[in-house]
All heavy atoms as TSV, in Angstrom:
chain	resi	resn	atom	element	x	y	z
A	1	MET	N	N	26.405	169.281	52.654
A	1	MET	CA	C	26.972	168.456	53.686
A	1	MET	C	C	26.309	167.091	53.690
A	1	MET	O	O	25.111	166.981	53.483
A	1	MET	CB	C	26.740	169.120	55.039
A	1	MET	CG	C	28.012	169.275	55.799
A	1	MET	SD	S	27.788	170.412	57.150
A	1	MET	CE	C	28.426	169.441	58.416
A	2	ALA	N	N	27.087	166.050	53.969
A	2	ALA	CA	C	26.561	164.685	53.968
A	2	ALA	C	C	25.895	164.353	55.300
A	2	ALA	O	O	26.195	164.944	56.331
A	2	ALA	CB	C	27.696	163.716	53.705
A	3	LYS	N	N	25.015	163.395	55.252
A	3	LYS	CA	C	24.355	162.934	56.472
A	3	LYS	C	C	25.278	161.992	57.228
A	3	LYS	O	O	26.064	161.256	56.622
A	3	LYS	CB	C	23.066	162.204	56.130
A	3	LYS	CG	C	22.017	163.092	55.508
A	3	LYS	CD	C	20.766	162.299	55.220
A	3	LYS	CE	C	19.731	163.164	54.542
A	3	LYS	NZ	N	18.533	162.403	54.193
A	4	TYR	N	N	25.180	162.000	58.545
A	4	TYR	CA	C	26.004	161.121	59.370
A	4	TYR	C	C	25.213	159.860	59.688
A	4	TYR	O	O	24.088	159.933	60.179
A	4	TYR	CB	C	26.412	161.811	60.674
A	4	TYR	CG	C	27.104	160.877	61.632
A	4	TYR	CD1	C	28.404	160.443	61.397
A	4	TYR	CD2	C	26.443	160.417	62.760
A	4	TYR	CE1	C	29.025	159.583	62.261
A	4	TYR	CE2	C	27.072	159.551	63.640
A	4	TYR	CZ	C	28.366	159.138	63.382
A	4	TYR	OH	O	28.986	158.264	64.243
A	5	LYS	N	N	25.786	158.718	59.385
A	5	LYS	CA	C	25.151	157.442	59.698
A	5	LYS	C	C	26.041	156.710	60.699
A	5	LYS	O	O	27.189	156.362	60.372
A	5	LYS	CB	C	24.993	156.607	58.428
A	5	LYS	CG	C	24.256	155.317	58.647
A	5	LYS	CD	C	24.073	154.589	57.327
A	5	LYS	CE	C	23.350	153.282	57.567
A	5	LYS	NZ	N	23.225	152.509	56.328
A	6	PRO	N	N	25.587	156.508	61.938
A	6	PRO	CA	C	26.419	155.835	62.937
A	6	PRO	C	C	26.686	154.387	62.550
A	6	PRO	O	O	25.874	153.765	61.857
A	6	PRO	CB	C	25.580	155.915	64.220
A	6	PRO	CG	C	24.188	156.084	63.764
A	6	PRO	CD	C	24.267	156.825	62.462
A	7	PRO	N	N	27.819	153.828	62.975
A	7	PRO	CA	C	28.134	152.441	62.637
A	7	PRO	C	C	27.129	151.483	63.261
A	7	PRO	O	O	26.616	151.725	64.350
A	7	PRO	CB	C	29.536	152.231	63.211
A	7	PRO	CG	C	29.698	153.291	64.227
A	7	PRO	CD	C	28.862	154.443	63.795
A	8	LYS	N	N	26.873	150.397	62.557
A	8	LYS	CA	C	25.906	149.409	63.029
A	8	LYS	C	C	26.491	148.640	64.212
A	8	LYS	O	O	27.647	148.205	64.172
A	8	LYS	CB	C	25.565	148.443	61.901
A	8	LYS	CG	C	24.450	147.492	62.220
A	8	LYS	CD	C	24.068	146.682	60.999
A	8	LYS	CE	C	22.949	145.727	61.344
A	8	LYS	NZ	N	22.580	144.900	60.191
A	9	ILE	N	N	25.701	148.475	65.257
A	9	ILE	CA	C	26.133	147.740	66.437
A	9	ILE	C	C	25.647	146.310	66.308
A	9	ILE	O	O	24.447	146.065	66.165
A	9	ILE	CB	C	25.585	148.381	67.729
A	9	ILE	CG1	C	26.114	149.805	67.848
A	9	ILE	CG2	C	25.968	147.564	68.940
A	9	ILE	CD1	C	25.489	150.605	68.957
A	10	TYR	N	N	26.590	145.361	66.328
A	10	TYR	CA	C	26.257	143.962	66.176
A	10	TYR	C	C	26.088	143.289	67.527
A	10	TYR	O	O	26.797	143.609	68.485
A	10	TYR	CB	C	27.348	143.251	65.376
A	10	TYR	CG	C	27.464	143.746	63.957
A	10	TYR	CD1	C	28.415	144.689	63.598
A	10	TYR	CD2	C	26.597	143.279	62.988
A	10	TYR	CE1	C	28.509	145.155	62.306
A	10	TYR	CE2	C	26.682	143.727	61.681
A	10	TYR	CZ	C	27.640	144.663	61.344
A	10	TYR	OH	O	27.722	145.115	60.059
A	11	LYS	N	N	25.168	142.330	67.613
A	11	LYS	CA	C	24.923	141.604	68.856
A	11	LYS	C	C	25.624	140.262	68.874
A	11	LYS	O	O	25.918	139.717	69.936
A	11	LYS	CB	C	23.423	141.387	69.049
A	11	LYS	CG	C	22.650	142.668	69.228
A	11	LYS	CD	C	21.182	142.392	69.424
A	11	LYS	CE	C	20.428	143.701	69.564
A	11	LYS	NZ	N	18.983	143.481	69.686
A	12	TYR	N	N	25.873	139.694	67.691
A	12	TYR	CA	C	26.547	138.408	67.598
A	12	TYR	C	C	27.260	138.324	66.252
A	12	TYR	O	O	27.014	139.138	65.361
A	12	TYR	CB	C	25.550	137.245	67.741
A	12	TYR	CG	C	24.384	137.324	66.798
A	12	TYR	CD1	C	24.448	136.768	65.532
A	12	TYR	CD2	C	23.222	137.969	67.182
A	12	TYR	CE1	C	23.385	136.853	64.659
A	12	TYR	CE2	C	22.149	138.051	66.317
A	12	TYR	CZ	C	22.228	137.482	65.056
A	12	TYR	OH	O	21.167	137.564	64.200
A	13	GLY	N	N	28.193	137.382	66.135
A	13	GLY	CA	C	28.933	137.208	64.890
A	13	GLY	C	C	30.329	137.819	64.974
A	13	GLY	O	O	30.819	138.179	66.040
A	14	ARG	N	N	30.967	137.966	63.827
A	14	ARG	CA	C	32.350	138.431	63.779
A	14	ARG	C	C	32.496	139.906	64.135
A	14	ARG	O	O	33.559	140.348	64.526
A	14	ARG	CB	C	32.922	138.187	62.388
A	14	ARG	CG	C	33.047	136.693	62.120
A	14	ARG	CD	C	34.028	136.394	61.062
A	14	ARG	NE	N	35.323	136.941	61.350
A	14	ARG	CZ	C	36.387	136.781	60.599
A	14	ARG	NH1	N	36.298	136.078	59.510
A	14	ARG	NH2	N	37.528	137.321	60.902
A	15	GLY	N	N	31.446	140.688	64.002
A	15	GLY	CA	C	31.512	142.107	64.323
A	15	GLY	C	C	31.613	142.384	65.806
A	15	GLY	O	O	31.978	143.479	66.223
A	16	VAL	N	N	31.280	141.398	66.631
A	16	VAL	CA	C	31.306	141.570	68.085
A	16	VAL	C	C	32.717	141.333	68.636
A	16	VAL	O	O	33.130	141.966	69.603
A	16	VAL	CB	C	30.309	140.589	68.748
A	16	VAL	CG1	C	30.365	140.699	70.250
A	16	VAL	CG2	C	28.916	140.870	68.261
A	17	GLN	N	N	33.456	140.430	68.005
A	17	GLN	CA	C	34.791	140.068	68.476
A	17	GLN	C	C	35.766	141.209	68.217
A	17	GLN	O	O	35.943	141.634	67.098
A	17	GLN	CB	C	35.271	138.814	67.759
A	17	GLN	CG	C	34.327	137.658	67.896
A	17	GLN	CD	C	34.566	136.615	66.825
A	17	GLN	OE1	O	35.483	136.731	66.042
A	17	GLN	NE2	N	33.727	135.610	66.794
A	18	VAL	N	N	36.414	141.684	69.287
A	18	VAL	CA	C	37.340	142.809	69.181
A	18	VAL	C	C	38.661	142.428	69.841
A	18	VAL	O	O	38.672	141.797	70.893
A	18	VAL	CB	C	36.751	144.063	69.871
A	18	VAL	CG1	C	37.697	145.231	69.762
A	18	VAL	CG2	C	35.419	144.424	69.272
A	19	CYS	N	N	39.753	142.821	69.232
A	19	CYS	CA	C	41.072	142.589	69.810
A	19	CYS	C	C	41.218	143.429	71.074
A	19	CYS	O	O	40.932	144.625	71.068
A	19	CYS	CB	C	42.148	142.952	68.797
A	19	CYS	SG	S	43.825	142.815	69.435
A	20	ARG	N	N	41.673	142.803	72.154
A	20	ARG	CA	C	41.845	143.519	73.423
A	20	ARG	C	C	42.982	144.530	73.362
A	20	ARG	O	O	42.995	145.514	74.090
A	20	ARG	CB	C	42.170	142.526	74.540
A	20	ARG	CG	C	41.036	141.637	74.919
A	20	ARG	CD	C	41.462	140.735	76.042
A	20	ARG	NE	N	40.388	139.833	76.422
A	20	ARG	CZ	C	40.522	138.877	77.317
A	20	ARG	NH1	N	41.678	138.681	77.903
A	20	ARG	NH2	N	39.502	138.110	77.620
A	21	ARG	N	N	43.935	144.290	72.484
A	21	ARG	CA	C	45.132	145.123	72.444
A	21	ARG	C	C	44.989	146.339	71.531
A	21	ARG	O	O	45.321	147.450	71.926
A	21	ARG	CB	C	46.306	144.262	71.981
A	21	ARG	CG	C	47.642	144.867	72.183
A	21	ARG	CD	C	48.709	143.784	72.153
A	21	ARG	NE	N	50.010	144.379	72.266
A	21	ARG	CZ	C	50.902	144.404	71.275
A	21	ARG	NH1	N	50.638	143.814	70.141
A	21	ARG	NH2	N	52.064	144.987	71.454
A	22	CYS	N	N	44.477	146.116	70.313
A	22	CYS	CA	C	44.434	147.229	69.351
A	22	CYS	C	C	43.022	147.624	68.928
A	22	CYS	O	O	42.837	148.659	68.300
A	22	CYS	CB	C	45.251	146.884	68.110
A	22	CYS	SG	S	44.528	145.596	67.094
A	23	GLY	N	N	42.020	146.795	69.225
A	23	GLY	CA	C	40.652	147.137	68.875
A	23	GLY	C	C	40.228	146.718	67.484
A	23	GLY	O	O	39.131	147.038	67.052
A	24	SER	N	N	41.076	145.987	66.782
A	24	SER	CA	C	40.746	145.528	65.433
A	24	SER	C	C	39.638	144.482	65.498
A	24	SER	O	O	39.517	143.741	66.466
A	24	SER	CB	C	41.993	144.931	64.783
A	24	SER	OG	O	41.672	144.344	63.556
A	25	ARG	N	N	38.838	144.405	64.435
A	25	ARG	CA	C	37.732	143.451	64.404
A	25	ARG	C	C	37.983	142.293	63.443
A	25	ARG	O	O	37.140	141.415	63.300
A	25	ARG	CB	C	36.441	144.161	64.003
A	25	ARG	CG	C	35.958	145.125	65.035
A	25	ARG	CD	C	34.624	145.716	64.630
A	25	ARG	NE	N	34.196	146.722	65.579
A	25	ARG	CZ	C	33.458	146.473	66.647
A	25	ARG	NH1	N	33.065	145.258	66.905
A	25	ARG	NH2	N	33.106	147.441	67.456
A	26	ASP	N	N	39.103	142.281	62.741
A	26	ASP	CA	C	39.347	141.208	61.779
A	26	ASP	C	C	40.419	140.245	62.261
A	26	ASP	O	O	41.393	140.640	62.884
A	26	ASP	CB	C	39.728	141.786	60.413
A	26	ASP	CG	C	40.893	142.735	60.485
A	26	ASP	OD1	O	40.920	143.546	61.425
A	26	ASP	OD2	O	41.775	142.669	59.617
A	27	ALA	N	N	40.201	138.944	62.012
A	27	ALA	CA	C	41.120	137.852	62.358
A	27	ALA	C	C	41.399	137.792	63.857
A	27	ALA	O	O	42.548	137.731	64.285
A	27	ALA	CB	C	42.424	137.987	61.565
A	28	VAL	N	N	40.349	137.778	64.664
A	28	VAL	CA	C	40.491	137.714	66.121
A	28	VAL	C	C	40.582	136.255	66.560
A	28	VAL	O	O	39.757	135.428	66.182
A	28	VAL	CB	C	39.309	138.412	66.830
A	28	VAL	CG1	C	39.418	138.269	68.327
A	28	VAL	CG2	C	39.273	139.871	66.455
A	29	ILE	N	N	41.602	135.930	67.358
A	29	ILE	CA	C	41.811	134.585	67.878
A	29	ILE	C	C	41.109	134.481	69.224
A	29	ILE	O	O	41.455	135.178	70.170
A	29	ILE	CB	C	43.315	134.283	68.030
A	29	ILE	CG1	C	44.004	134.393	66.682
A	29	ILE	CG2	C	43.514	132.903	68.634
A	29	ILE	CD1	C	45.506	134.349	66.747
A	30	GLN	N	N	40.116	133.581	69.300
A	30	GLN	CA	C	39.334	133.419	70.518
A	30	GLN	C	C	39.824	132.265	71.380
A	30	GLN	O	O	39.455	132.175	72.548
A	30	GLN	CB	C	37.878	133.141	70.173
A	30	GLN	CG	C	37.204	134.224	69.399
A	30	GLN	CD	C	35.780	133.830	69.102
A	30	GLN	OE1	O	35.049	133.419	69.985
A	30	GLN	NE2	N	35.399	133.930	67.847
A	31	ALA	N	N	40.630	131.381	70.833
A	31	ALA	CA	C	41.064	130.179	71.542
A	31	ALA	C	C	41.741	130.540	72.863
A	31	ALA	O	O	42.503	131.511	72.950
A	31	ALA	CB	C	42.030	129.384	70.671
A	32	TYR	N	N	41.445	129.764	73.890
A	32	TYR	CA	C	41.986	129.952	75.241
A	32	TYR	C	C	41.617	131.303	75.837
A	32	TYR	O	O	42.267	131.785	76.750
A	32	TYR	CB	C	43.512	129.783	75.264
A	32	TYR	CG	C	43.993	128.538	74.576
A	32	TYR	CD1	C	44.708	128.615	73.385
A	32	TYR	CD2	C	43.727	127.286	75.103
A	32	TYR	CE1	C	45.151	127.470	72.745
A	32	TYR	CE2	C	44.158	126.143	74.468
A	32	TYR	CZ	C	44.870	126.238	73.290
A	32	TYR	OH	O	45.296	125.106	72.657
A	33	GLY	N	N	40.584	131.962	75.307
A	33	GLY	CA	C	40.158	133.249	75.837
A	33	GLY	C	C	41.120	134.382	75.536
A	33	GLY	O	O	41.176	135.369	76.266
A	34	LEU	N	N	41.881	134.283	74.439
A	34	LEU	CA	C	42.883	135.304	74.101
A	34	LEU	C	C	42.247	136.599	73.615
A	34	LEU	O	O	42.601	137.679	74.076
A	34	LEU	CB	C	43.838	134.781	73.017
A	34	LEU	CG	C	44.775	133.668	73.449
A	34	LEU	CD1	C	45.557	133.170	72.247
A	34	LEU	CD2	C	45.713	134.153	74.522
A	35	TYR	N	N	41.368	136.511	72.628
A	35	TYR	CA	C	40.746	137.680	71.994
A	35	TYR	C	C	41.795	138.698	71.551
A	35	TYR	O	O	41.755	139.861	71.908
A	35	TYR	CB	C	39.700	138.320	72.905
A	35	TYR	CG	C	38.487	137.449	73.061
A	35	TYR	CD1	C	38.343	136.609	74.147
A	35	TYR	CD2	C	37.493	137.449	72.087
A	35	TYR	CE1	C	37.233	135.786	74.276
A	35	TYR	CE2	C	36.379	136.629	72.201
A	35	TYR	CZ	C	36.264	135.810	73.297
A	35	TYR	OH	O	35.161	134.995	73.408
A	36	LEU	N	N	42.751	138.208	70.762
A	36	LEU	CA	C	43.781	139.049	70.147
A	36	LEU	C	C	43.711	138.855	68.641
A	36	LEU	O	O	43.452	137.743	68.170
A	36	LEU	CB	C	45.181	138.643	70.617
A	36	LEU	CG	C	45.531	138.879	72.075
A	36	LEU	CD1	C	46.845	138.216	72.403
A	36	LEU	CD2	C	45.599	140.355	72.367
A	37	CYS	N	N	43.946	139.918	67.870
A	37	CYS	CA	C	44.019	139.739	66.427
A	37	CYS	C	C	45.340	139.037	66.114
A	37	CYS	O	O	46.243	138.983	66.942
A	37	CYS	CB	C	43.909	141.082	65.695
A	37	CYS	SG	S	45.275	142.192	65.965
A	38	ARG	N	N	45.440	138.485	64.918
A	38	ARG	CA	C	46.610	137.669	64.599
A	38	ARG	C	C	47.908	138.480	64.609
A	38	ARG	O	O	48.964	137.952	64.955
A	38	ARG	CB	C	46.430	136.955	63.271
A	38	ARG	CG	C	46.264	137.849	62.083
A	38	ARG	CD	C	46.043	137.049	60.811
A	38	ARG	NE	N	45.933	137.910	59.664
A	38	ARG	CZ	C	46.958	138.436	59.016
A	38	ARG	NH1	N	48.184	138.171	59.398
A	38	ARG	NH2	N	46.763	139.227	57.983
A	39	GLN	N	N	47.836	139.757	64.264
A	39	GLN	CA	C	49.046	140.582	64.269
A	39	GLN	C	C	49.543	140.805	65.698
A	39	GLN	O	O	50.738	140.695	65.975
A	39	GLN	CB	C	48.782	141.933	63.599
A	39	GLN	CG	C	48.535	141.843	62.114
A	39	GLN	CD	C	47.078	141.616	61.750
A	39	GLN	OE1	O	46.238	141.353	62.601
A	39	GLN	NE2	N	46.778	141.697	60.469
A	40	CYS	N	N	48.628	141.120	66.613
A	40	CYS	CA	C	49.009	141.324	68.013
A	40	CYS	C	C	49.480	140.023	68.634
A	40	CYS	O	O	50.396	140.001	69.452
A	40	CYS	CB	C	47.840	141.881	68.815
A	40	CYS	SG	S	47.410	143.564	68.368
A	41	PHE	N	N	48.850	138.907	68.258
A	41	PHE	CA	C	49.251	137.612	68.799
A	41	PHE	C	C	50.692	137.293	68.436
A	41	PHE	O	O	51.449	136.809	69.275
A	41	PHE	CB	C	48.327	136.506	68.295
A	41	PHE	CG	C	48.732	135.147	68.770
A	41	PHE	CD1	C	48.492	134.767	70.079
A	41	PHE	CD2	C	49.370	134.260	67.925
A	41	PHE	CE1	C	48.879	133.512	70.534
A	41	PHE	CE2	C	49.751	133.014	68.357
A	41	PHE	CZ	C	49.504	132.640	69.668
A	42	ARG	N	N	51.096	137.576	67.211
A	42	ARG	CA	C	52.475	137.301	66.797
A	42	ARG	C	C	53.483	138.114	67.605
A	42	ARG	O	O	54.579	137.660	67.889
A	42	ARG	CB	C	52.650	137.599	65.305
A	42	ARG	CG	C	52.050	136.542	64.416
A	42	ARG	CD	C	52.348	136.832	62.974
A	42	ARG	NE	N	53.778	136.855	62.711
A	42	ARG	CZ	C	54.438	135.918	62.051
A	42	ARG	NH1	N	53.777	134.887	61.562
A	42	ARG	NH2	N	55.719	136.010	61.840
A	43	GLU	N	N	53.112	139.336	67.980
A	43	GLU	CA	C	54.013	140.193	68.750
A	43	GLU	C	C	54.112	139.758	70.208
A	43	GLU	O	O	55.159	139.899	70.834
A	43	GLU	CB	C	53.530	141.640	68.690
A	43	GLU	CG	C	53.569	142.243	67.299
A	43	GLU	CD	C	52.911	143.608	67.241
A	43	GLU	OE1	O	52.484	144.123	68.296
A	43	GLU	OE2	O	52.810	144.162	66.132
A	44	VAL	N	N	53.033	139.216	70.769
A	44	VAL	CA	C	52.955	138.953	72.202
A	44	VAL	C	C	53.072	137.462	72.532
A	44	VAL	O	O	53.210	137.104	73.705
A	44	VAL	CB	C	51.609	139.502	72.748
A	44	VAL	CG1	C	51.506	139.343	74.248
A	44	VAL	CG2	C	51.440	140.950	72.374
A	45	ALA	N	N	53.053	136.580	71.538
A	45	ALA	CA	C	52.974	135.134	71.766
A	45	ALA	C	C	54.081	134.614	72.683
A	45	ALA	O	O	53.816	133.833	73.605
A	45	ALA	CB	C	53.009	134.394	70.443
A	46	SER	N	N	55.312	135.022	72.476
A	46	SER	CA	C	56.413	134.513	73.312
A	46	SER	C	C	56.312	135.014	74.748
A	46	SER	O	O	56.682	134.302	75.685
A	46	SER	CB	C	57.762	134.907	72.708
A	46	SER	OG	O	57.872	136.312	72.638
A	47	VAL	N	N	55.794	136.195	74.948
A	47	VAL	CA	C	55.625	136.751	76.298
A	47	VAL	C	C	54.540	135.982	77.052
A	47	VAL	O	O	54.666	135.716	78.246
A	47	VAL	CB	C	55.263	138.259	76.227
A	47	VAL	CG1	C	55.009	138.811	77.609
A	47	VAL	CG2	C	56.351	139.030	75.515
A	48	ILE	N	N	53.472	135.622	76.338
A	48	ILE	CA	C	52.360	134.890	76.948
A	48	ILE	C	C	52.790	133.477	77.325
A	48	ILE	O	O	52.318	132.929	78.307
A	48	ILE	CB	C	51.159	134.833	75.979
A	48	ILE	CG1	C	50.614	136.227	75.728
A	48	ILE	CG2	C	50.059	133.950	76.525
A	48	ILE	CD1	C	49.532	136.258	74.677
A	49	GLY	N	N	53.696	132.867	76.540
A	49	GLY	CA	C	54.166	131.526	76.852
A	49	GLY	C	C	54.027	130.536	75.718
A	49	GLY	O	O	54.275	129.355	75.907
A	50	PHE	N	N	53.643	130.997	74.528
A	50	PHE	CA	C	53.559	130.115	73.382
A	50	PHE	C	C	54.941	129.940	72.781
A	50	PHE	O	O	55.725	130.878	72.723
A	50	PHE	CB	C	52.603	130.688	72.326
A	50	PHE	CG	C	51.162	130.583	72.703
A	50	PHE	CD1	C	50.552	131.592	73.463
A	50	PHE	CD2	C	50.416	129.487	72.330
A	50	PHE	CE1	C	49.223	131.490	73.812
A	50	PHE	CE2	C	49.077	129.394	72.673
A	50	PHE	CZ	C	48.481	130.385	73.421
A	51	LYS	N	N	55.247	128.706	72.351
A	51	LYS	CA	C	56.545	128.420	71.758
A	51	LYS	C	C	56.378	128.086	70.291
A	51	LYS	O	O	55.379	127.482	69.897
A	51	LYS	CB	C	57.194	127.237	72.468
A	51	LYS	CG	C	57.536	127.528	73.915
A	51	LYS	CD	C	58.166	126.332	74.571
A	51	LYS	CE	C	58.436	126.644	76.029
A	51	LYS	NZ	N	58.956	125.467	76.751
A	52	LYS	N	N	57.345	128.469	69.478
A	52	LYS	CA	C	57.285	128.216	68.047
A	52	LYS	C	C	58.095	126.953	67.744
A	52	LYS	O	O	59.278	126.861	68.074
A	52	LYS	CB	C	57.882	129.412	67.298
A	52	LYS	CG	C	57.688	129.358	65.820
A	52	LYS	CD	C	58.125	130.669	65.175
A	52	LYS	CE	C	57.909	130.642	63.688
A	52	LYS	NZ	N	58.332	131.891	63.061
A	53	TYR	N	N	57.432	125.973	67.144
A	53	TYR	CA	C	58.086	124.729	66.756
A	53	TYR	C	C	58.312	124.723	65.260
A	53	TYR	O	O	57.574	125.331	64.508
A	53	TYR	CB	C	57.225	123.526	67.151
A	53	TYR	CG	C	57.087	123.361	68.647
A	53	TYR	CD1	C	55.907	123.701	69.298
A	53	TYR	CD2	C	58.142	122.891	69.406
A	53	TYR	CE1	C	55.783	123.553	70.661
A	53	TYR	CE2	C	58.033	122.732	70.776
A	53	TYR	CZ	C	56.849	123.052	71.384
A	53	TYR	OH	O	56.724	122.916	72.739
A	54	GLU	N	N	59.342	123.994	64.814
A	54	GLU	CA	C	59.666	123.963	63.396
A	54	GLU	C	C	58.854	122.962	62.640
A	54	GLU	O	O	58.330	122.036	62.997
A	54	GLU	CB	C	61.135	123.650	63.205
A	54	GLU	CG	C	61.991	124.785	63.734
A	54	GLU	CD	C	63.456	124.541	63.515
A	54	GLU	OE1	O	63.896	124.763	62.387
A	54	GLU	OE2	O	64.101	124.107	64.444
């Protein structure tokens, strides 16, 4: 049987930023206090009030 190694807990940096919606740690948008990953932001952007310009 393999040994269990718990995940490292980060105090600062990119490992601390977590998406509020799905919990993902990669590509988190912090601007305006959103804290959403880019995939969740694309799904929710129009509901929040962001408009897409050409």
